[in-house]
C-alpha positions as CSV (number, residue, x, y, z in Angstrom):
1,M,0.4,-45.0,-29.1
2,P,-2.7,-46.0,-28.6
3,A,-3.1,-48.4,-25.5
4,Y,-4.1,-52.1,-26.1
5,T,-5.7,-54.3,-23.4
6,Y,-5.1,-57.9,-24.3
7,V,-6.1,-61.4,-22.7
8,A,-4.2,-64.3,-23.7
9,K,-2.9,-67.8,-22.2
10,D,0.4,-68.8,-21.2
11,A,2.4,-72.2,-21.8
12,T,0.4,-73.9,-19.0
13,G,-3.1,-72.8,-20.3
14,Q,-3.5,-70.0,-17.7
15,V,-5.6,-66.9,-18.6
16,I,-3.6,-63.3,-18.3
17,S,-4.5,-59.9,-19.0
18,G,-2.8,-56.7,-19.3
19,T,-2.3,-53.4,-21.5
20,I,0.4,-52.8,-23.9
21,D,1.1,-49.7,-26.2
22,A,1.4,-50.4,-29.6
23,A,1.1,-48.7,-33.1
24,D,-1.7,-51.1,-33.7
25,D,-3.6,-54.8,-32.7
26,R,-1.1,-56.7,-34.9
27,T,1.3,-55.2,-33.3
28,V,0.4,-56.4,-30.0
29,A,-0.3,-59.7,-30.6
30,S,2.9,-60.3,-32.7
31,R,4.6,-59.1,-29.4
32,L,2.6,-61.2,-27.4
33,M,3.5,-64.5,-29.5
34,E,7.3,-63.4,-29.2
35,M,7.0,-63.9,-25.6
36,G,4.9,-67.1,-26.2
37,Y,1.4,-66.4,-25.3
38,Y,-1.1,-67.7,-27.3
39,V,-3.9,-64.5,-28.0
40,T,-7.7,-64.7,-27.4
41,S,-8.4,-61.4,-27.9
42,I,-7.4,-57.6,-28.1
43,S,-9.2,-54.8,-27.3
44,K,-8.6,-51.2,-28.7
45,G,-8.1,-48.7,-25.3
46,S,-7.3,-49.7,-21.6
47,G,-11.0,-49.7,-20.7
48,E,-14.2,-51.7,-21.2
49,K,-15.3,-49.2,-23.6
50,G,-12.7,-49.7,-26.2
51,M,-13.4,-51.4,-29.8
52,K,-12.8,-55.4,-29.4
53,M,-10.8,-57.0,-32.3
54,N,-10.3,-60.6,-32.0
55,I,-7.1,-61.8,-32.7
56,N,-7.0,-65.6,-33.5
57,I,-4.5,-67.1,-35.9
58,K,-5.5,-70.3,-37.1
59,L,-3.5,-73.3,-38.0
60,P,-4.2,-73.2,-41.8
61,G,-5.1,-76.4,-43.8
62,K,-7.3,-79.2,-42.1
63,R,-4.5,-82.0,-41.4
64,K,-2.9,-82.0,-37.9
65,V,0.6,-81.9,-37.4
66,G,2.0,-84.7,-35.4
67,L,5.3,-85.1,-33.8
68,K,6.7,-87.4,-36.4
69,D,6.2,-84.4,-38.7
70,L,7.9,-82.0,-36.8
71,V,10.8,-84.4,-36.2
72,L,11.1,-85.1,-39.8
73,F,11.1,-81.2,-40.5
74,C,13.6,-80.5,-37.5
75,R,16.0,-83.1,-39.1
76,Q,15.8,-81.6,-42.6
77,F,16.0,-78.2,-41.9
78,S,19.3,-78.6,-39.5
79,T,21.3,-80.4,-42.4
80,M,20.2,-77.8,-44.8
81,I,21.4,-75.1,-42.5
82,N,24.4,-77.0,-41.9
83,A,25.1,-77.2,-45.3
84,G,24.9,-73.4,-45.3
85,V,21.6,-73.2,-47.3
86,S,20.2,-70.0,-46.5
87,L,16.9,-69.7,-44.6
88,V,14.3,-68.9,-47.1
89,R,15.5,-71.2,-49.4
90,C,15.4,-73.8,-46.6
91,L,11.7,-73.0,-46.1
92,N,11.0,-73.5,-49.6
93,I,12.6,-76.7,-49.9
94,L,10.7,-78.1,-46.8
95,Q,7.3,-76.6,-48.1
96,E,8.1,-79.1,-51.6
97,Q,9.1,-82.1,-49.3
98,T,6.7,-82.2,-46.8
99,S,3.3,-84.3,-47.0
100,N,1.3,-82.5,-44.7
101,A,-1.0,-80.0,-45.7
102,G,-1.2,-78.1,-42.8
103,L,2.5,-78.2,-42.2
104,K,3.3,-76.6,-45.7
105,Q,0.7,-74.1,-45.7
106,I,2.6,-72.8,-42.3
107,L,5.9,-73.1,-43.5
108,S,4.6,-70.8,-46.7
109,S,3.4,-68.4,-44.2
110,V,6.7,-68.4,-42.0
111,Q,8.6,-67.7,-45.0
112,Q,6.8,-64.6,-46.4
113,E,6.7,-63.3,-42.9
114,I,10.8,-63.7,-42.7
115,E,11.3,-62.3,-46.2
116,G,9.3,-59.4,-44.5
117,G,11.8,-59.2,-41.8
118,S,10.8,-61.3,-39.0
119,T,12.7,-63.9,-37.1
120,L,12.2,-67.5,-37.6
121,S,11.2,-67.9,-33.6
122,A,8.9,-64.9,-33.7
123,S,7.1,-66.6,-37.3
124,L,6.9,-70.0,-35.4
125,A,5.2,-68.8,-32.3
126,K,2.0,-67.6,-34.2
127,Y,1.3,-71.8,-34.4
128,P,1.6,-72.3,-30.5
129,K,-0.6,-75.2,-31.5
130,V,1.9,-76.9,-33.6
131,F,4.8,-75.5,-32.3
132,S,5.1,-75.4,-28.7
133,G,6.6,-72.7,-26.2
134,L,9.7,-75.4,-25.6
135,F,10.0,-75.3,-29.5
136,V,9.8,-71.6,-30.0
137,G,11.9,-70.9,-27.1
138,L,14.9,-73.3,-28.2
139,I,14.5,-71.8,-31.9
140,R,15.3,-68.3,-30.5
141,A,18.3,-69.3,-28.5
142,G,19.4,-71.0,-31.8
143,E,19.1,-67.8,-33.7
144,V,20.7,-65.9,-30.5
145,G,23.8,-68.1,-30.3
146,G,24.2,-68.7,-34.0
147,V,23.8,-72.6,-33.6
148,L,20.5,-73.0,-35.2
149,D,21.7,-76.0,-36.9
150,T,22.9,-77.7,-33.3
151,T,19.8,-76.5,-31.8
152,L,17.6,-78.0,-34.6
153,D,19.1,-81.3,-34.2
154,R,18.7,-81.7,-30.3
155,L,15.3,-80.7,-30.7
156,A,14.5,-83.6,-33.1
157,G,16.6,-85.7,-30.5
158,F,14.1,-84.4,-28.0
159,L,10.9,-84.9,-30.1
160,E,12.1,-88.6,-30.9
161,K,12.4,-89.5,-27.4
162,D,9.0,-88.0,-26.5
163,L,7.1,-90.0,-29.7
164,E,9.0,-93.1,-28.3
165,L,7.6,-92.3,-25.0
166,R,4.1,-92.1,-26.1
167,R,4.3,-94.7,-28.5
168,K,5.3,-97.2,-25.4
169,I,2.3,-95.9,-23.4
170,K,-0.4,-95.6,-26.2
171,G,0.8,-99.4,-27.4
172,A,0.6,-100.6,-23.9
173,M,-2.8,-99.3,-23.5
174,T,-4.2,-100.4,-26.9
175,Y,-4.2,-103.7,-26.3
176,P,-6.2,-104.1,-23.2
177,A,-8.7,-101.4,-24.1
178,L,-9.2,-103.4,-27.6
179,V,-10.6,-106.7,-25.7
180,M,-12.0,-104.6,-23.2
181,S,-14.2,-102.8,-25.8
182,V,-14.9,-106.2,-27.4
183,A,-15.7,-108.0,-24.5
184,V,-18.4,-105.2,-23.3
185,I,-19.8,-105.5,-26.7
186,I,-20.3,-109.3,-26.6
187,V,-21.5,-108.8,-23.0
188,F,-24.4,-106.4,-23.9
189,F,-25.1,-108.9,-26.7
190,L,-25.9,-111.7,-24.5
191,I,-27.7,-109.8,-22.0
192,T,-30.0,-107.7,-24.4
193,F,-30.7,-110.8,-27.0
194,I,-29.9,-114.1,-25.7
195,V,-30.5,-114.2,-22.0
196,P,-34.3,-112.6,-22.5
197,K,-35.0,-115.9,-25.1
198,F,-33.8,-118.1,-21.9
199,M,-36.2,-116.0,-19.2
200,E,-39.3,-116.1,-21.4
201,M,-38.3,-119.8,-21.4
202,F,-38.1,-120.0,-18.1
203,K,-41.5,-118.2,-17.4
204,D,-43.7,-120.3,-19.6
205,M,-42.2,-123.4,-17.5
206,E,-43.4,-121.5,-14.6
207,I,-40.0,-121.8,-12.9
208,Q,-39.4,-120.1,-9.7
209,M,-36.2,-117.7,-10.4
210,P,-33.6,-117.3,-7.8
211,A,-32.4,-113.6,-7.1
212,M,-29.4,-114.1,-9.1
213,T,-31.4,-114.9,-12.3
214,M,-33.9,-112.3,-11.0
215,M,-31.5,-109.6,-11.3
216,L,-29.9,-110.9,-14.5
217,M,-33.5,-110.4,-15.9
218,Q,-34.0,-107.1,-15.0
219,L,-30.6,-106.2,-16.0
220,G,-31.4,-107.7,-19.9
221,D,-35.2,-106.2,-19.8
222,F,-33.5,-102.5,-19.1
223,S,-30.8,-103.2,-21.7
224,K,-33.4,-103.8,-24.6
225,K,-35.8,-101.1,-23.3
226,Y,-33.2,-98.1,-22.7
227,W,-30.5,-99.5,-25.0
228,Y,-29.9,-95.9,-26.2
229,A,-29.8,-94.5,-22.6
230,L,-26.3,-96.0,-22.4
231,P,-24.3,-94.1,-25.3
232,I,-26.0,-91.1,-24.0
233,L,-24.7,-91.4,-20.1
234,G,-21.8,-92.5,-21.3
235,G,-21.3,-89.5,-23.7
236,G,-22.7,-87.1,-21.1
237,G,-20.5,-88.6,-18.1
238,F,-17.3,-87.6,-20.6
239,F,-18.7,-84.6,-21.8
240,A,-19.0,-83.4,-18.0
241,F,-15.6,-84.9,-16.9
242,K,-13.9,-82.7,-20.0
243,Q,-15.4,-79.5,-18.6
244,Y,-14.5,-80.2,-15.3
245,T,-11.3,-81.3,-16.0
246,S,-11.1,-77.9,-18.4
247,T,-11.4,-75.7,-15.5
248,A,-8.2,-74.9,-13.1
249,S,-9.3,-76.3,-9.8
250,G,-10.6,-79.6,-12.3
251,R,-7.4,-80.2,-13.4
252,R,-5.3,-79.8,-10.5
253,Q,-7.4,-82.6,-8.8
254,W,-7.7,-84.6,-11.8
255,D,-3.7,-84.5,-11.8
256,W,-3.3,-85.2,-8.1
257,V,-5.7,-88.4,-8.4
258,R,-3.1,-89.4,-11.5
259,L,-0.6,-89.4,-9.4
260,K,-2.0,-91.2,-6.3
261,F,-3.8,-93.8,-8.5
262,P,-2.6,-97.3,-7.9
263,V,-0.2,-98.7,-10.5
264,F,-1.0,-95.9,-12.7
265,G,0.3,-93.1,-10.4
266,P,3.9,-94.7,-10.3
267,L,3.9,-94.7,-14.0
268,N,2.9,-90.8,-14.1
269,Q,5.4,-89.8,-12.3
270,K,8.1,-91.8,-13.7
271,V,6.8,-89.9,-17.1
272,A,7.0,-87.2,-15.7
273,M,10.5,-87.4,-14.0
274,A,11.7,-88.4,-17.8
275,R,10.0,-85.5,-19.4
276,F,11.3,-83.0,-17.2
277,S,15.1,-84.2,-16.9
278,R,14.6,-84.3,-20.9
279,T,13.4,-81.0,-21.5
280,L,15.4,-79.1,-19.0
281,N,18.8,-80.7,-20.4
282,T,17.8,-79.7,-23.9
283,L,17.0,-76.3,-22.7
284,L,20.2,-75.6,-20.7
285,V,22.6,-77.2,-23.6
286,S,20.9,-75.3,-25.5
287,G,21.8,-72.0,-24.2
288,V,18.6,-71.0,-22.7
289,P,19.1,-69.1,-19.0
290,I,17.9,-71.4,-16.5
291,L,15.0,-68.9,-15.1
292,Q,13.1,-69.0,-18.7
293,A,14.4,-73.0,-19.0
294,M,12.4,-73.8,-15.8
295,E,9.2,-71.6,-16.8
296,T,9.2,-73.5,-20.3
297,V,9.5,-77.1,-18.3
298,A,6.6,-76.2,-16.1
299,G,4.5,-75.8,-19.2
300,T,5.3,-79.1,-20.8
301,L,5.2,-81.6,-17.7
302,G,1.2,-82.1,-18.3
303,N,0.9,-82.4,-14.8
304,E,-0.6,-79.5,-12.6
305,I,0.9,-80.6,-9.5
306,I,4.5,-81.2,-10.3
307,S,4.4,-78.2,-12.8
308,K,3.6,-76.2,-9.1
309,A,6.9,-77.8,-7.9
310,V,9.2,-76.5,-10.8
311,T,7.4,-73.1,-10.6
312,D,8.5,-73.1,-6.8
313,A,11.8,-74.2,-7.8
314,R,12.1,-71.4,-10.4
315,I,11.3,-68.7,-7.7
316,S,13.9,-70.8,-5.3
317,I,16.6,-69.8,-8.1
318,R,15.4,-66.4,-8.6
319,E,15.8,-65.7,-4.9
320,G,19.5,-67.2,-5.3
321,E,18.9,-70.5,-3.6
322,S,19.0,-73.9,-4.6
323,I,16.6,-75.9,-7.3
324,A,16.8,-79.0,-5.0
325,T,15.6,-77.8,-1.8
326,P,11.5,-76.7,-3.2
327,L,11.8,-80.0,-5.3
328,A,12.6,-82.6,-2.2
329,E,10.3,-80.4,-0.1
330,S,7.3,-81.2,-2.5
331,K,7.7,-84.8,-2.1
332,L,7.2,-85.6,-5.8
333,F,10.5,-85.8,-7.1
334,P,12.4,-88.9,-5.8
335,P,15.4,-88.5,-3.7
336,M,17.9,-89.7,-6.8
337,V,16.4,-87.2,-8.8
338,V,17.1,-84.6,-6.2
339,Q,20.7,-85.9,-5.1
340,M,21.5,-85.5,-8.5
341,I,20.6,-82.3,-9.1
342,I,22.7,-81.2,-5.9
343,V,25.3,-83.0,-7.3
344,G,25.1,-81.3,-10.8
345,E,24.7,-77.9,-9.6
346,E,27.8,-78.6,-6.8
347,T,29.9,-79.5,-9.9
348,G,28.5,-77.4,-12.7
349,A,27.5,-80.5,-14.9
350,L,23.8,-80.2,-14.5
351,D,22.7,-80.8,-17.9
352,E,24.8,-83.9,-18.1
353,L,23.2,-85.5,-15.3
354,L,19.4,-84.6,-16.4
355,A,20.5,-86.5,-19.3
356,K,21.4,-89.4,-17.4
357,I,18.3,-89.3,-15.2
358,A,16.1,-89.0,-18.1
359,D,18.0,-92.0,-19.8
360,F,17.7,-93.6,-16.6
361,Y,13.6,-93.0,-16.1
362,D,12.9,-93.8,-19.7
363,D,14.2,-97.2,-19.0
364,E,11.9,-97.2,-16.1
365,V,9.3,-96.3,-17.9
366,S,10.0,-99.0,-20.5
367,V,9.7,-101.8,-17.6
368,A,6.6,-100.0,-15.9
369,V,4.5,-100.2,-19.2
370,E,5.9,-103.8,-20.2
371,G,4.9,-104.8,-16.2
372,L,1.6,-103.0,-16.4
373,T,0.8,-104.9,-19.6
374,A,1.7,-108.1,-18.0
375,A,-0.3,-107.3,-15.1
376,L,-3.5,-106.2,-16.9
377,E,-3.9,-109.5,-19.0
378,P,-4.7,-111.5,-16.2
379,L,-6.6,-109.0,-14.2
380,M,-8.9,-108.9,-17.5
381,I,-9.2,-112.6,-18.0
382,V,-10.2,-112.5,-14.3
383,F,-13.1,-109.8,-14.6
384,L,-14.5,-111.0,-17.7
385,G,-14.4,-114.5,-16.3
386,S,-16.5,-113.0,-13.3
387,V,-19.0,-111.5,-15.8
388,V,-19.5,-114.3,-17.8
389,G,-19.2,-117.0,-14.9
390,F,-22.7,-114.6,-13.2
391,I,-24.4,-115.1,-16.6
392,V,-23.9,-118.8,-17.0
393,I,-24.4,-119.5,-13.5
394,A,-27.8,-117.1,-13.0
395,M,-29.2,-119.1,-16.1
396,M,-27.9,-122.4,-15.4
397,M,-29.8,-122.3,-11.7
398,P,-33.5,-122.5,-13.0
399,M,-32.8,-125.4,-15.2
400,V,-30.9,-127.2,-12.1
401,S,-34.1,-126.3,-10.4
402,L,-36.3,-127.4,-13.2
403,I,-34.1,-131.1,-13.0
404,S,-34.2,-131.4,-9.5
405,G,-38.0,-131.0,-9.1
406,L,-38.5,-133.3,-12.5
407,S,-36.3,-136.1,-10.7
408,G,-38.0,-135.6,-7.2
409,G,-41.7,-135.9,-8.9
410,G,-40.3,-139.0,-11.0
411,D,-39.3,-140.7,-7.7
412,G,-42.8,-139.9,-5.8
413,G,-44.9,-141.4,-8.6
414,G,-42.3,-144.8,-8.7
């Protein structure tokens, strides 16, 4: 069989490459996807002179498949499998049931592949942007163990918890972001259109303006002349930031900053602890081997620094040591989490204790989000009050000087 050189990405987004002997390029792509990799290119031949064939299995349809769609998919799928409905018929019913055009086309493709002899997990693995490594790994474990309905039900519960967590954080950030956006627009309008009119009046009256007023006047002139520069600078800065954090070193540095940032750092850590515990619990309960489970968990945390600690723990397990030791040495996992994991390893009830840790941190995140929302409101009021106060004082000072001058002139004439 010919050799094929491939380039792919793993669950953490790291680029990997290698060589596989296979009948054709599609077989190579199928094998890599079963391993949880996202294929970017495959070249025939083991050297650079091989003929390159790009394999890019794209999501059909234009609509994004969200967590809510996946939760409903898992719940309905689990119910039908439990009722004894065949796999192919389940997929056919789910196609008719879903209102998401993208998911509908994916399920149609998956159904055809299963009818052709493929497994459900291998078929779903071809759409890594929709079905994560965790999703595919749990489905594979359910297929092997003959408990696909139970696994789907657990997966739905996990996705619901994750969706609830994201909603809490998004809900906490929506109000401050909206208020701040409206405030910035109002301040920009005042500086660009209202302040210059007053400045023209002060110039006509030949009033000597204080430093604050001059600063406000220069800011207003700049905003009026170069207003287009603000969105360009903002967009350029955002693009540069995204490019930087898309690199391995940039992503690690940004994830480190996220953990150290005041107020938001502890919240990010609690979110990661809740996700770590919930994900590992779901995988272990579903029968996924601990080494594979730890590898999958490392790719779902969304933080390279914490993922590195989990990867070190996986290496520790492979060498016959404890999970808890490298987690404790990382200083990223709170003592309570480490001690609970130690007790779980000693008693053989690690999955149960992980569930308790996950519930605890879900509550902690809820409290932290509520506290963050309560703290942001007075901070925004102070910030906006300071900005508006600066504008008002800068505009009033020349008028005070004018009134003082008129009063002094009137007294001298008397």
